[in-house]
C-alpha positions in Angstrom: 5.4 -32.5 24.8 2.4 -30.1 23.6 3.5 -26.9 22.3 2.3 -23.7 24.7 0.9 -20.5 23.4 0.2 -17.2 25.1 -2.7 -16.8 27.5 -3.3 -13.2 26.2 -7.3 -12.8 25.1 -7.8 -10.1 22.2 -10.6 -8.2 22.9 -12.1 -10.2 20.0 -12.1 -13.4 22.5 -9.5 -15.0 20.2 -6.2 -16.0 22.3 -2.5 -15.1 21.2 -0.9 -18.0 19.0 2.5 -16.9 20.1 4.5 -19.7 21.4 5.8 -19.3 25.2 8.7 -20.6 27.0 7.5 -23.8 29.2 6.5 -22.3 32.5 5.4 -19.1 31.3 1.9 -17.7 30.7 2.4 -14.7 28.6 4.5 -14.5 25.0 7.6 -11.5 24.8 4.7 -8.8 23.8 2.1 -9.3 26.2 4.2 -10.2 29.4 4.1 -6.7 31.4 7.3 -7.7 33.5 10.5 -7.3 31.9 11.7 -10.4 33.6 8.6 -12.4 32.3 9.6 -11.1 28.7 13.0 -12.2 28.8 12.0 -15.7 30.2 9.0 -16.2 27.8 11.3 -16.4 24.5 11.5 -19.9 23.4 14.5 -21.0 21.3 13.8 -20.1 18.0 13.1 -16.8 18.7 16.5 -15.4 18.4 17.8 -12.4 16.8 20.8 -13.2 14.5 23.3 -10.3 14.6 26.8 -9.9 12.6 29.2 -8.7 14.7 31.6 -5.4 13.7 34.9 -4.9 15.0 36.5 -1.8 14.9 39.1 -1.4 12.1 41.6 1.5 13.3 41.2 4.7 15.0 43.0 6.5 12.2 41.3 5.2 9.1 37.8 5.7 11.4 36.4 2.8 10.0 34.7 -0.9 11.0 34.3 -4.5 9.5 32.6 -7.5 10.4 34.5 -9.7 11.9 34.5 -13.3 9.6 33.0 -15.2 12.4 29.3 -14.9 13.6 28.2 -14.6 16.9 24.4 -14.8 18.2 22.5 -12.7 20.9 18.6 -13.1 22.0 16.5 -10.9 23.1 14.4 -7.7 22.6 17.2 -5.5 23.6 20.5 -6.3 22.4 24.3 -5.1 22.0 25.8 -5.7 18.4 29.3 -4.7 18.4 32.3 -6.3 19.3 33.7 -6.1 22.9 35.5 -2.9 22.5 33.2 -1.1 21.0 30.0 -2.7 23.3 32.4 -1.5 26.3 32.7 2.1 24.5 29.2 2.5 22.6 27.1 0.5 25.0 28.0 1.6 28.7 27.2 5.5 26.9 24.4 4.6 24.7 22.6 1.3 25.1 21.4 2.2 28.7 19.1 5.6 27.4 17.9 3.5 24.2 16.9 0.6 26.3 15.2 2.8 28.6 13.2 4.8 25.6 12.1 1.0 24.4 11.1 -0.3 27.5 8.3 2.6 27.6 7.2 2.3 24.3 7.0 -1.9 24.9 5.1 -1.5 28.3 2.1 0.7 26.2 2.0 -0.4 22.9 0.2 -3.8 23.5 -3.1 -1.7 24.0 -2.7 0.7 21.0 -4.1 -0.4 17.3 -2.3 0.2 14.2 -2.2 3.7 12.8 -2.9 5.4 15.8 -0.6 7.0 18.3 1.5 6.5 20.8 2.9 9.7 23.3 5.9 9.2 24.7 6.8 11.5 27.5 9.9 12.9 29.4 12.3 11.2 27.0 16.1 11.3 28.5 19.1 11.3 27.0 18.0 11.9 23.2 21.4 12.2 22.0 22.8 9.1 23.1 19.4 7.6 21.9 20.4 8.7 18.3 23.9 7.6 18.4 22.6 3.9 19.6 20.3 4.1 16.6 23.1 4.7 14.4 25.2 1.7 15.7 22.1 -0.3 14.6 22.3 1.0 10.6 26.4 0.3 11.0 25.3 -3.1 12.2 22.3 -3.7 9.2 24.1 -2.0 6.5 27.9 -3.3 7.1 31.4 -1.9 6.7 31.0 -0.3 2.9 28.5 1.8 4.8 30.6 3.3 7.1 34.0 3.9 4.6 32.0 5.9 1.8 29.7 7.8 4.6 32.8 9.5 6.2 30.7 11.2 8.9 29.1 7.8 10.7 32.3 6.5 12.1 33.3 10.0 14.5 29.2 10.3 14.8 29.2 6.8 16.7 32.4 6.7 18.6 33.0 10.2 19.7 30.3 10.7 22.5 30.4 14.7 21.8 30.2 14.1 18.1 26.7 16.2 16.9 27.6 16.2 13.2 25.4 14.8 10.8 24.9 16.1 7.3 21.5 18.5 6.5 20.4 16.1 4.1 20.7 12.9 6.4 17.4 12.6 8.0 16.2 10.4 10.8 12.9 9.1 11.9 11.3 6.2 14.3 7.4 5.1 14.6 6.3 2.0 17.0 5.3 -1.1 15.8 3.1 -4.3 16.8 4.2 -6.3 14.1 5.8 -9.5 14.8 9.4 -10.0 13.4 11.7 -7.6 11.9 12.4 -5.5 8.9 16.1 -4.7 7.9 16.1 -3.4 4.4 19.6 -2.3 4.1 20.4 0.8 2.0 17.1 0.8 -1.0 16.4 3.3 -3.3 12.6 4.1 -4.7 10.4 6.1 -7.3 7.2 7.1 -5.3 4.5 7.5 -8.1 1.6 7.5 -5.7 1.5 11.0 -5.1 4.3 13.2 -5.3 6.7 12.2 -8.1 10.4 11.8 -6.2 13.0 9.5 -5.8 14.4 8.7 -2.2 17.5 6.7 -0.6 16.6 5.3 2.5 17.4 2.4 5.1 15.1 0.8 7.7 16.0 -1.3 10.8 12.5 -1.9 12.7 12.3 -4.9 15.4 9.5 -4.6 17.8 8.7 -2.1 19.3 10.6 0.2 17.7 11.1 1.2 14.0 13.9 3.2 12.8 14.5 4.7 9.0 17.1 6.9 7.7 16.9 9.0 4.9 19.7 10.4 2.8 17.5 12.9 0.6 16.4 15.0 3.2 12.8 15.2 4.5 10.0 12.6 4.5 6.8 13.7 4.3 5.2 10.7 5.7 2.6 10.9 8.5 3.9 7.6 9.9 7.1 9.1 10.8 8.9 11.3 13.7 11.5 13.3 13.2 14.3 12.6 15.6 17.8 14.2 13.3 17.2 17.6 15.4 18.1 15.4 18.9 21.8 15.9 17.3 21.3 19.6 18.5 21.1 18.1 22.6 24.3 18.2 24.5 25.7 14.4 25.6 25.4 15.5 29.3 21.9 17.4 28.7 20.0 16.6 31.7 16.6 17.7 30.5 13.8 15.9 28.5 11.6 16.1 25.7 8.7 14.6 24.3 7.5 12.8 21.1 4.3 11.0 19.4 4.9 8.1 17.8 2.7 6.6 15.4 2.1 2.5 15.6 2.4 1.0 11.9 2.2 -1.9 10.6 5.1 -3.7 8.8 3.9 -6.5 6.9 5.7 -6.0 3.6 9.5 -6.1 2.9 9.5 -2.4 1.6 11.1 0.2 3.7 8.5 3.2 4.5 5.6 0.8 3.4 2.9 1.4 6.6 0.3 -0.8 4.9 -1.4 -3.5 6.6 -2.5 -6.6 5.3 -5.8 -6.1 3.6 -4.4 -2.7 2.3 -1.6 -4.8 0.3 -3.7 -7.8 -0.9 -6.2 -5.0 -2.1 -3.7 -2.8 -4.0 -2.0 -5.5 -5.7 -5.3 -7.0 -7.2 -6.2 -2.7 -8.6 -4.9 -1.3 -11.4 -2.9 1.9 -10.9 -2.7 4.7 -13.4 0.6 6.2 -12.4 3.5 7.7 -15.4 6.3 5.1 -15.5 9.6 6.1 -14.4 11.9 7.3 -16.9 15.3 5.6 -17.8 17.1 8.3 -16.3 15.5 8.2 -13.3 16.5 4.8 -12.9 20.2 5.0 -13.6 19.8 8.0 -11.0 18.3 6.2 -8.4 20.9 3.2 -8.9 24.0 5.6 -8.8 22.8 7.1 -5.8 22.0 4.3 -3.9 25.0 2.4 -4.5 26.7 5.7 -3.7 25.5 5.7 -0.1 25.7 2.0 0.3 28.9 1.2 -1.1 27.7 -1.5 -2.9 27.4 -1.3 -6.6 26.2 -5.3 -7.3 23.8 -7.7 -6.6 20.6 -5.2 -7.1 17.1 -6.1 -7.9 14.4 -4.3 -8.7 10.7 -4.6 -7.8 7.5 -2.8 -7.8 4.0 -3.0 -9.0 3.3 -5.2 -11.5 1.1 -2.9 -13.8 4.6 0.0 -13.1 6.9 -2.8 -13.8 5.4 -3.6 -17.3 5.1 0.0 -18.4 8.7 0.3 -17.6 9.7 -2.6 -19.7 6.9 -1.3 -22.4 8.7 2.4 -22.8 12.2 1.0 -22.7 11.4 -1.6 -25.6 9.7 1.6 -27.4 12.5 3.4 -27.3 14.8 0.9 -28.8 12.7 0.5 -32.0 
């Protein structure tokens, strides 16, 4: 059977290359109505999520079930039955309404431009649903070592988030998803600083959580202040979202494809991170994630080489 592709024509005249289900004319991104978006999904466009099971109210912990179940779609429930009933009925409706507003408008906005979302309703519920997704992505150890997470997710009126924890969102037209888990990095490009972050991005919304205070990045819109809204708040709020490309596997990396290629071939004259900074970064990330093994280092080849050379010279 010949493949069926989206009929959407870009401004350049080129047609979208995404596959669509038989009988549909547009892909999940370019379809204008939500039923059409669901129907356009082909069998290979499935989002796989491990289910989480509530361990006990007394321990305030959640754990992954040993079996894995799968769900489809752009909006999803990622918890077990009991948690779906509790969290889904309270938070997911507000989150889906918010995402739907973004999805209906983002297709016409280019990367690095902004999208105004006016009249956002029930902001605290959206914030709680975003934290549910971070629980899904980061696993039971993450909940166990961050004792504020489970009460914030389970208790509808809980508004307690540590002051050093900051949560951000952005819009994205990029395909696929970027789920980084808890990651630590040293920014050498501008201000030398360490940061421990996690990102959960799936079209059309990206979410970032920082465990080291505010992130001064123009592509991120803060929403941690939404914790101040009451759960039953009846007013609305507005937010400006930048549309960011998601081309690399690194969290909070909003370079487009051309920028990545150009920078990978250029020489970056930056200081090598010290060994003490590297150790502190690892210890901090391990403490927040609850995982002490299976770590990998990555970075620009010139920076990595500088770091290795510095370590060799200190050993002599």
